[in-house]
C-alpha beads as a LAMMPS data file, in Angstrom:
LAMMPS data file: protein, C-alpha beads

120 atoms
119 bonds

1 atom types
1 bond types

-500.0 500.0 xlo xhi
-500.0 500.0 ylo yhi
-500.0 500.0 zlo zhi

Masses

1 110.0

Atoms # bond

1 1 1 0.801 5.910 -7.431
2 1 1 -0.103 5.522 -10.956
3 1 1 -2.944 2.785 -10.274
4 1 1 -6.338 2.538 -8.936
5 1 1 -7.179 1.610 -5.473
6 1 1 -10.406 1.096 -3.820
7 1 1 -10.595 1.293 0.026
8 1 1 -13.395 1.765 2.363
9 1 1 -12.637 4.349 5.025
10 1 1 -13.844 4.204 8.768
11 1 1 -16.154 6.883 10.154
12 1 1 -14.014 9.893 10.927
13 1 1 -10.965 9.017 8.412
14 1 1 -9.052 11.687 6.993
15 1 1 -8.236 12.247 3.313
16 1 1 -5.703 14.515 1.895
17 1 1 -3.899 15.199 5.298
18 1 1 -0.334 14.934 3.927
19 1 1 -0.934 17.305 0.854
20 1 1 -2.529 19.848 3.475
21 1 1 0.794 19.400 5.786
22 1 1 3.175 19.557 2.843
23 1 1 1.135 22.333 1.160
24 1 1 1.180 20.508 -2.251
25 1 1 -1.610 19.353 -4.453
26 1 1 -3.218 16.150 -3.471
27 1 1 -2.234 12.989 -5.486
28 1 1 -5.436 11.046 -5.223
29 1 1 -8.909 11.257 -6.676
30 1 1 -11.474 10.610 -4.318
31 1 1 -14.993 9.326 -4.933
32 1 1 -17.482 8.909 -2.258
33 1 1 -20.560 6.570 -1.820
34 1 1 -24.081 8.053 -2.036
35 1 1 -25.262 9.095 1.546
36 1 1 -21.534 9.670 2.810
37 1 1 -21.043 12.660 4.826
38 1 1 -17.847 14.608 4.485
39 1 1 -16.233 17.783 5.145
40 1 1 -14.025 19.772 2.850
41 1 1 -11.491 22.161 4.469
42 1 1 -9.615 24.624 2.208
43 1 1 -5.846 24.505 3.379
44 1 1 -5.507 28.280 3.866
45 1 1 -8.696 28.703 5.647
46 1 1 -7.887 25.701 7.896
47 1 1 -4.511 27.102 8.786
48 1 1 -6.018 30.464 9.458
49 1 1 -8.700 28.825 11.893
50 1 1 -5.994 26.867 13.534
51 1 1 -4.198 30.261 14.508
52 1 1 -7.371 31.821 15.737
53 1 1 -8.298 31.638 19.624
54 1 1 -11.013 29.203 18.686
55 1 1 -8.670 27.055 16.596
56 1 1 -6.021 27.059 19.149
57 1 1 -8.255 25.052 21.265
58 1 1 -8.773 22.286 18.656
59 1 1 -5.428 22.268 17.122
60 1 1 -3.871 19.489 19.551
61 1 1 -6.934 17.376 18.771
62 1 1 -6.549 17.739 15.097
63 1 1 -2.640 17.096 15.280
64 1 1 -3.346 13.778 17.125
65 1 1 -6.084 12.773 14.867
66 1 1 -3.773 13.417 11.953
67 1 1 -0.891 11.647 13.529
68 1 1 -3.116 8.421 14.246
69 1 1 -4.303 8.510 10.677
70 1 1 -0.733 8.803 9.240
71 1 1 0.389 5.967 11.552
72 1 1 -2.614 3.657 10.250
73 1 1 -1.857 4.407 6.627
74 1 1 1.883 3.748 7.082
75 1 1 1.095 0.509 8.872
76 1 1 -1.454 -0.717 6.114
77 1 1 0.860 0.475 3.235
78 1 1 4.065 -1.337 4.790
79 1 1 1.840 -4.444 5.433
80 1 1 0.634 -4.273 1.836
81 1 1 4.182 -3.804 0.459
82 1 1 5.576 -6.760 2.593
83 1 1 2.690 -9.142 1.331
84 1 1 3.423 -7.984 -2.261
85 1 1 7.033 -8.561 -1.744
86 1 1 6.589 -11.952 -0.289
87 1 1 4.081 -12.970 -3.323
88 1 1 6.734 -11.860 -5.670
89 1 1 9.522 -13.793 -3.960
90 1 1 7.085 -16.809 -3.698
91 1 1 6.300 -16.666 -7.281
92 1 1 10.070 -16.277 -8.331
93 1 1 11.164 -19.083 -5.948
94 1 1 8.372 -21.344 -7.661
95 1 1 10.066 -20.511 -10.842
96 1 1 13.370 -21.658 -9.660
97 1 1 12.044 -24.790 -8.084
98 1 1 10.798 -25.696 -11.322
99 1 1 13.870 -24.783 -13.250
100 1 1 15.674 -26.986 -10.624
101 1 1 13.138 -29.924 -10.992
102 1 1 13.590 -29.615 -15.008
103 1 1 17.380 -30.006 -14.587
104 1 1 16.806 -32.713 -11.939
105 1 1 14.308 -34.737 -14.512
106 1 1 16.920 -34.210 -17.502
107 1 1 19.702 -35.729 -15.189
108 1 1 17.477 -38.660 -14.342
109 1 1 16.400 -39.235 -17.997
110 1 1 19.980 -39.269 -18.924
111 1 1 20.860 -41.699 -16.260
112 1 1 18.028 -44.012 -17.187
113 1 1 18.890 -43.894 -21.017
114 1 1 22.655 -44.426 -20.185
115 1 1 21.736 -47.578 -18.027
116 1 1 19.797 -48.918 -21.082
117 1 1 22.790 -48.718 -23.170
118 1 1 21.648 -45.822 -25.182
119 1 1 23.904 -42.903 -25.678
120 1 1 23.154 -39.672 -23.326

Bonds

1 1 1 2
2 1 2 3
3 1 3 4
4 1 4 5
5 1 5 6
6 1 6 7
7 1 7 8
8 1 8 9
9 1 9 10
10 1 10 11
11 1 11 12
12 1 12 13
13 1 13 14
14 1 14 15
15 1 15 16
16 1 16 17
17 1 17 18
18 1 18 19
19 1 19 20
20 1 20 21
21 1 21 22
22 1 22 23
23 1 23 24
24 1 24 25
25 1 25 26
26 1 26 27
27 1 27 28
28 1 28 29
29 1 29 30
30 1 30 31
31 1 31 32
32 1 32 33
33 1 33 34
34 1 34 35
35 1 35 36
36 1 36 37
37 1 37 38
38 1 38 39
39 1 39 40
40 1 40 41
41 1 41 42
42 1 42 43
43 1 43 44
44 1 44 45
45 1 45 46
46 1 46 47
47 1 47 48
48 1 48 49
49 1 49 50
50 1 50 51
51 1 51 52
52 1 52 53
53 1 53 54
54 1 54 55
55 1 55 56
56 1 56 57
57 1 57 58
58 1 58 59
59 1 59 60
60 1 60 61
61 1 61 62
62 1 62 63
63 1 63 64
64 1 64 65
65 1 65 66
66 1 66 67
67 1 67 68
68 1 68 69
69 1 69 70
70 1 70 71
71 1 71 72
72 1 72 73
73 1 73 74
74 1 74 75
75 1 75 76
76 1 76 77
77 1 77 78
78 1 78 79
79 1 79 80
80 1 80 81
81 1 81 82
82 1 82 83
83 1 83 84
84 1 84 85
85 1 85 86
86 1 86 87
87 1 87 88
88 1 88 89
89 1 89 90
90 1 90 91
91 1 91 92
92 1 92 93
93 1 93 94
94 1 94 95
95 1 95 96
96 1 96 97
97 1 97 98
98 1 98 99
99 1 99 100
100 1 100 101
101 1 101 102
102 1 102 103
103 1 103 104
104 1 104 105
105 1 105 106
106 1 106 107
107 1 107 108
108 1 108 109
109 1 109 110
110 1 110 111
111 1 111 112
112 1 112 113
113 1 113 114
114 1 114 115
115 1 115 116
116 1 116 117
117 1 117 118
118 1 118 119
119 1 119 120
């Protein structure tokens, strides 16, 4: 949220399923490549269709597809968050290590200067 993200979707991927389920406005803006084939379902019309006799036959399939898509997106988001957290910790650790090394070097210099008879 609040940043640009570019992803490539696989054939058959869903976009906007969360906003459809929650009945809220989508939080993403989507741009498609030239030659991309897509279907747009208006929430109200989709829900109306799913209540019809014809829609009941495909409702379970749609629910399964939405569940799989949500699971994939959750796994990808979790993986990305873990990676970003580890990178942040690594960067923070390197800063701490540099600070520690700086303290060690200062102490060594003090010891060398003291051993030469100069004041530390």
